[in-house]
N, C-alpha and C positions, 0 to 999 in steps of 0.2 A: 480620520473617520469619526463619525458621531458615535459616542460611547454608549448611547441608549441601546439596551438589549444585548450588550456585550459583556461576557464574564471573563475573568482571568482565572484559569485553572492551572494546577500543577500536575505534571505527569512524569513518568520515569523516576519514581521515588522523589519527586520534588525538584529534580535537576532541570526540567524544562518547564518554562512558563508559557501558557498557551491561551491567547485571547481568541474567543470564538463566540458566535452569536447564539443566543438562547433559542431563536426560532429557526436556525439553520441546522445542517448536518453537523453533528458534534463527534469529534474523534473519540473512539472507544477501544475495545479489545482488538478489533481487526487492525486498527492502525498500530497498536502496540505490537502485535504479532508480526506485522509486515516489517516494522523497524527492527525487531529482533532477528528477523530472517536475513537482514542485509549484512553481508560479510565482506564488504569492500575493503580492499587493502589500501595502505597509504599511497596517495598519488592517483588512485583510480577515480574515475568520474562516474557518477550515478545520477540517473534521471528518474523522477517519479511522475508518472502519468496520472493527472487528476489529483493534485496534492492537497486540495482544499485549503484550510488555514495553516497547514504544515504539521499536523499532528504526527504523522509517520516520518515525514522528511526531517524534521528537527530532532526527533528522538534518534533516528538513524545517524544523523550528523553528530549528535552527542556521543553515541555509542562508538562511532568510527571517526575519531578526531583527525585522522590523516587523509581522509577522502574528501572529494569535492562533490557538491550536490546541486542539482538543478530541479526545480519544481515547475510543472505546467498545470495551469488551472484556467478554465474558461470563464468562471464566475468572477466578475470584477471585484465584488465585495470580499469574497473569500481570498482572492489573490492579494488584495490590499492588506488584509489581515495577516496573510502569510509573510508579506514583506515586513510588516510591523513585528511579527513574532520572531523573524530571523534577527532583526536588530535588537529586540528585547532580550534575546538569549545570547547576544554578542557572537552571532554566527554569520553575519552578513558577508564576511570575507570568504566564507566557504559555501554559502547557500544562496543561490540566486533563484528568483521567481520570474517566470514568463507567463503573461496572460495569453493563452492560446487554447484552441479546441483540439482535443485528442482526435476527434473524428475528422478533422481536416488533414490529418496525417503528419508524420514526423517531419517530412521535408519542408512543410510550411514554416517550421521554426527557424530554418536556416542554420542549424547547429551541426557540428561534426558528430559522428557516431560515438556512443558512450561505451564504457566497459560493462555497465549493468543498468538494467531498468527494473523498477518495481512498481506495482500498481494494485489498487483495490478497486476494480471496475464497478460501475453501477450494477446492482444485483439483478435488475429486471430490464428487459427490452420489449416487453409486451405490456402495454398499459392496461390490458384486461386481466393481468396476472395478479394484481393487488389493488386494494383501494387507493385512490389517488392520494399521493403524499402532499403535505403542505407545500405551497409554491416555493418556499425558501429551501426545501429539501429535494425537490423533484429532480434537479440536475445530478444529485448524488445517488439517487435511487433508479433513475430511468436512463438507459443508454439509447439515444435516438438511433444511432447507427448499429446497434447490437454489439454483442461481444466480439464479433469479427473485426469491428473497427478498432477495438482496443488491442486485441492480439496483433493485428496488422501494424499498429503503431509500435508496439514493443519489438516486433521483428525488424522493423526499419531502424529503430532507435539504437540498437547495439551493433558493435563490430562482430565479425566472425570470431567465435570463441567466447563472446560476451554472454552474460547470464541474464535470464528473464525470470523474475519472481512475481507470482500472482497469488493473491488470496481471494477466494471466491466461494460461492455456495457449493457444497459437496455434490449436489445433483447436476451441476454443470461441468463436472470433471471430464466427461467424455467429450463435450464440446470444446473445452480448452485444449485437450490433447489433440483433437482432430484439427483445430485451427493452427496450432503451432507445429505439428508434425512435418509439414512439407519443408520447413526450413530450420527446424530445431529438433533436438533430441537430448539424450542423456537425462531423461526425466527423473526427478526425485520428488516424491509426493509425501507430504506430511498431513495426515488426517487430523482434524481438530474436533474433539468430541466434548459435549457438555458434561457428560459423566462417563465413568469407565464402562458402564453397562448400557450405554446409549449409542445409537448410530452417530457418526460424524455429521456435523452440520456445516463445517467449513473444510476446505482443503487449501494447503499452501503448495503451489506447484513451482518447482525450480527446473528450468530448462536451459540448455546451452545452445546458442546459435551454431548450427552445423555439427552439433554433438552427435555421436554415434553409439554411446555406451548403452547397455540395457537399462530398462526402466527399473527403478528401485522404489518399493513401497516402504516407507519408514514407520517406526512405531508411532502411535497416535499421541498427540498432546491432549491430556484430559484437563479441562478447565476447572471443574468443581468436584468436591467430595460430597457424598451423600450424607455424611455425618453432620452437616450443617455449616461447615466452613464456607466463607464466601468464595474463596478461590483455593484450588489445590496448591500445594507447595511449589510445584513447577511453574504454574501460571503466575503465582504471586512473585516469584523470583524474576520472571520476565517483565512483569508490570513495573517492578522496582528498578529494573535495569541491572539486576545482579546476575542474570543469565541470558544467553542468546539461544536462538534456535539453530543448532548445528546441522550442517548438510553432509 
């Protein structure tokens, strides 16, 4: 790939090298939190729907060295960078990338069901809900088939008893639960708040396919301190790969 407009960044406390485009969607806190929420055991298979350049996928693979990972990304440029990044981090033996469209459904990939799926779906499915993003970022921000297409993919992607982990806007929590509830349960919800005295802006939802346990609302993760620190101690530990998000 042409290196023009591509930067190489370090994430997870410098343990992961990540090549990503300056004008495209760039992995940030949401990707770090999604990776930290992955608790795959050795030998388990994990798929990420919409992996982009591999920000969450490669961090999760680094955190969970015994697990096998598969990324799916429809944007060819991002998928190519994800392949490069897997090789750059010497993870190509455990991380595979498929170019494919989540909205075409899981069966279109021709893959057997996984033990876990994780995803950070596009945050908007109504083009009138926000100012049009830059063309290079539109696929990451706008879900043509809506949130239902992404939850539908997740439900098909995992075996019975498999886990589904989604990070999304807090105001879409009811929609996420409603979409997953017909075939999944045992919900555990982690609110993510910018400050201790502010409403949550994100939620991380964990569900189990065919799970029946009662819903659990977990303590929130607070990202910043009012005293001026860039990140709270808990958030900083997650970003550096020193802590995970327990379920």
